[in-house]
C-alpha positions in Angstrom: 12.4 128.9 88.2 15.3 129.0 90.7 17.9 131.7 90.2 21.5 130.5 90.6 24.4 132.6 91.7 28.2 132.1 91.3 30.7 133.9 93.5 34.0 135.2 92.2 37.1 136.3 94.1 40.7 136.8 93.1 43.6 136.5 95.5 47.4 136.8 95.4 49.6 136.9 98.5 46.5 137.6 100.5 48.0 136.0 103.7 51.2 138.1 103.7 49.3 141.3 102.8 46.8 140.8 105.7 43.6 140.8 103.6 40.5 139.6 105.4 40.0 137.2 102.5 38.8 134.3 104.7 36.0 136.5 106.1 35.2 137.8 102.6 34.8 134.3 101.2 32.8 133.1 104.2 30.4 136.0 103.8 29.9 135.1 100.2 29.1 131.4 100.7 25.5 131.7 101.9 24.7 133.9 98.9 26.1 131.6 96.1 25.8 128.1 94.7 29.5 128.0 93.8 32.5 130.2 94.6 35.2 130.5 92.0 38.5 131.6 93.6 41.4 132.6 91.3 44.7 132.3 93.3 47.7 133.9 91.7 51.3 132.9 92.0 52.8 133.2 95.5 54.4 131.2 98.3 52.7 132.8 101.4 50.2 130.0 101.9 47.2 131.7 100.3 46.3 128.6 98.2 46.6 126.4 101.3 44.4 128.8 103.4 41.6 128.7 100.8 41.8 124.9 100.7 41.7 124.8 104.5 38.3 126.4 104.6 37.0 123.0 103.6 33.9 124.4 101.8 32.6 122.2 99.0 31.1 125.3 97.2 34.6 126.8 96.8 36.3 125.9 93.5 39.8 127.4 93.5 42.2 127.4 90.6 45.8 128.6 90.2 46.8 131.3 87.7 49.8 133.3 86.7 49.4 137.0 86.8 51.1 139.5 84.5 52.5 141.8 87.1 53.8 144.5 84.7 52.6 148.0 85.7 49.7 148.5 83.3 47.2 150.7 85.1 45.9 147.8 87.1 44.6 145.9 84.1 45.9 142.6 85.6 43.1 142.8 88.1 40.3 142.8 85.5 42.1 140.2 83.4 42.2 137.8 86.4 38.6 138.6 87.3 37.4 137.8 83.8 39.4 134.6 83.9 37.4 133.5 87.0 34.1 134.8 85.5 34.5 132.5 82.5 34.2 129.5 84.8 31.0 130.6 86.4 27.8 128.6 85.8 25.2 130.7 87.7 22.6 133.1 86.3 24.3 135.9 88.3 28.0 136.5 89.2 28.5 138.0 92.6 32.0 139.5 92.9 33.9 140.6 96.0 37.4 141.9 96.4 39.6 140.4 99.1 38.9 143.3 101.5 35.2 143.4 101.0 32.6 141.6 103.2 28.9 141.1 103.1 26.7 141.5 106.2 24.5 138.5 107.0 21.5 140.9 107.7 21.6 142.0 104.0 21.5 138.5 102.4 17.7 138.1 102.3 17.3 141.5 100.5 20.2 140.6 98.1 18.6 137.3 97.2 15.3 139.1 96.5 17.0 141.6 94.3 18.8 138.9 92.3 15.5 137.0 91.8 13.6 140.2 90.9 16.0 141.2 88.1 16.9 137.7 86.9 14.9 138.0 83.7 14.6 141.7 83.0 16.8 144.3 81.4 19.1 144.9 84.4 22.7 143.7 83.8 24.3 144.7 87.0 23.3 145.5 90.6 24.7 148.5 92.6 25.8 148.0 96.2 26.3 150.7 98.9 29.7 151.0 100.5 30.9 151.5 104.0 34.7 152.4 103.9 36.4 151.7 107.2 39.4 154.0 107.7 42.3 153.7 110.1 40.2 151.4 112.3 37.1 149.3 112.0 35.5 151.8 114.4 35.6 154.6 111.8 33.9 155.3 108.5 35.4 157.6 105.8 32.6 159.0 103.6 34.7 161.3 101.4 33.1 160.8 98.0 36.1 162.3 96.3 38.4 159.5 97.6 36.0 156.7 98.5 33.2 155.7 96.1 29.8 155.5 97.8 28.5 152.7 95.5 29.7 150.2 92.9 28.4 147.2 90.8 29.2 143.9 92.5 26.7 141.6 90.8 26.3 141.1 87.1 24.2 138.9 84.8 26.2 135.9 83.5 26.2 135.3 79.8 25.2 138.8 78.8 28.6 139.9 77.5 29.5 141.7 80.8 33.2 141.9 81.6 35.3 143.3 84.3 37.1 146.5 83.1 40.1 148.5 83.9 41.4 147.7 87.4 38.4 145.6 88.2 36.6 148.4 90.0 33.7 148.3 87.5 32.1 146.4 84.5 31.2 147.0 80.9 29.0 145.2 78.4 30.6 144.2 75.1 28.3 144.6 72.1 30.3 143.5 69.1 32.8 146.3 68.2 31.6 148.6 71.0 31.2 148.5 74.7 29.1 150.5 77.2 28.2 150.8 80.8 25.6 148.5 82.4 21.8 148.8 82.8 21.7 148.9 86.6 19.4 148.1 89.4 19.9 148.5 93.2 20.9 145.5 95.3 19.8 147.2 98.6 22.9 145.6 100.1 26.0 147.0 101.8 29.6 146.2 101.1 31.8 146.5 104.2 35.2 147.6 102.9 38.1 147.0 105.3 41.1 147.6 103.0 42.1 150.8 104.8 41.1 149.7 108.3 44.3 148.3 109.8 48.1 148.5 109.9 48.7 146.3 106.8 47.2 149.0 104.5 50.7 150.3 103.5 51.9 146.9 102.3 48.6 146.4 100.4 48.9 149.9 98.9 52.5 149.2 97.8 51.5 145.8 96.2 48.5 147.4 94.3 50.5 150.4 93.3 53.1 148.2 91.5 50.3 147.1 89.1 49.6 150.7 88.2 53.0 152.5 88.3 56.7 151.8 88.3 57.1 153.6 91.6 55.1 153.8 94.8 53.1 157.0 94.9 51.6 157.0 98.4 53.1 158.7 101.3 53.1 156.7 104.6 51.8 159.8 106.4 48.7 159.8 104.1 48.0 156.2 105.0 48.7 156.5 108.7 47.1 159.7 109.9 48.2 160.6 113.4 45.2 162.8 114.2 41.9 161.7 113.0 40.3 164.7 114.5 41.5 166.7 111.5 39.5 164.6 109.1 36.0 165.9 108.7 35.1 163.0 106.4 35.8 160.5 109.2 33.1 159.5 111.6 32.5 156.8 114.2 30.7 153.7 113.0 27.6 153.0 115.1 26.3 149.9 113.4 27.1 146.2 113.6 29.9 144.5 111.7 29.4 141.2 109.8 29.6 138.3 112.2 32.6 136.8 110.3 34.6 140.0 111.2 33.9 139.7 114.9 37.4 138.4 115.8 39.2 141.1 113.7 37.0 143.9 115.0 37.4 142.7 118.6 41.2 142.9 118.4 41.3 146.4 116.9 42.4 149.3 119.2 39.6 151.4 120.8 38.4 154.4 118.8 40.0 157.8 119.3 38.6 161.3 118.8 37.3 162.5 115.4 36.3 166.0 114.2 33.3 167.3 116.2 31.6 168.8 113.2 31.1 167.2 109.8 28.9 168.3 107.0 27.1 165.5 105.0 29.0 163.7 102.4 26.7 164.7 99.6 27.1 168.4 100.5 30.9 168.2 100.6 30.9 166.4 97.2 28.5 168.9 95.6 30.4 171.9 97.0 33.7 170.5 95.5 32.0 169.9 92.2 30.6 173.5 92.0 34.0 174.9 92.9 35.8 173.0 90.1 33.2 171.3 87.9 35.7 170.2 85.2 38.3 168.6 87.5 35.8 167.4 90.0 33.0 166.2 87.7 33.3 162.7 89.1 32.2 164.0 92.4 28.7 164.5 91.0 28.4 160.9 89.7 26.7 159.6 92.9 23.9 162.1 92.4 22.9 160.6 89.1 19.9 158.4 89.6 20.2 154.9 88.1 17.3 155.4 85.7 19.1 158.3 84.1 22.2 156.3 83.5 20.1 153.4 82.2 18.3 155.8 79.8 21.7 156.9 78.4 22.7 153.3 77.5 19.3 152.5 76.1 19.5 155.5 73.8 23.0 154.4 72.8 21.8 150.9 72.0 18.9 152.2 69.9 21.2 154.5 68.0 23.6 151.7 67.3 20.8 149.5 66.0 19.6 152.2 63.7 23.1 152.8 62.3 23.5 149.0 61.8 20.5 149.1 59.6 
């Protein structure tokens, strides 16, 4: 039986904020049977730019976002609005600054087919976070998550949660995390890779807080050689990003010595386990998290009688 996949993206003022949304959508198209695009209110030409792609798989619709500062909840609300229109067995979700590499698509399709009828509710993707330039990677696990769920089973009660960074499954009066598998697929994240990141950070911050909490000097480091979490990127970029990457300034120097990301995260956790406990989350194997939710489900069924 053929497994079908719906793509989901949400956009608002993506043109004026410099998001690589066209590249993101194009990278999704070969992996999906339909692509639902939620375009929020705005007059910067984002709606027209999506229509200009001329792809029959793309199914855009307009929406009005509640822009009040509510901890970023508007993002999950709009993601769920798009997810409700999906017809596929799987929903593949990318944010406007996230891009798939064409080399990973065969493996992704195999993972979607392999988990289509089993207990897995979401697939975890590995992240490459580009920082200050598409020539550099930031692998600081305390600031940049090394993996996240970006594909979920449709019709299983899975919903986008919080600020749309993750998903939960609703089970009647309670909700829990997802039973996860590995997609063996990379997400190329370009949100912090160019000069428009300050404007994007300001727009996102307004959905969380009444005031902008970033300092420009934090977003525009003058000397990358002081950042031990930043390293040159030696791989290839997705083909859809070739124009943007080709126009980026040449790389500069980075710190000559850097310890592995896992070692830095583990050291930080051991130094302050209570305040840095989230740093240890990437060390948790998927099977252990899945066991936790299976036990919770069994306990809930037992209590229900």
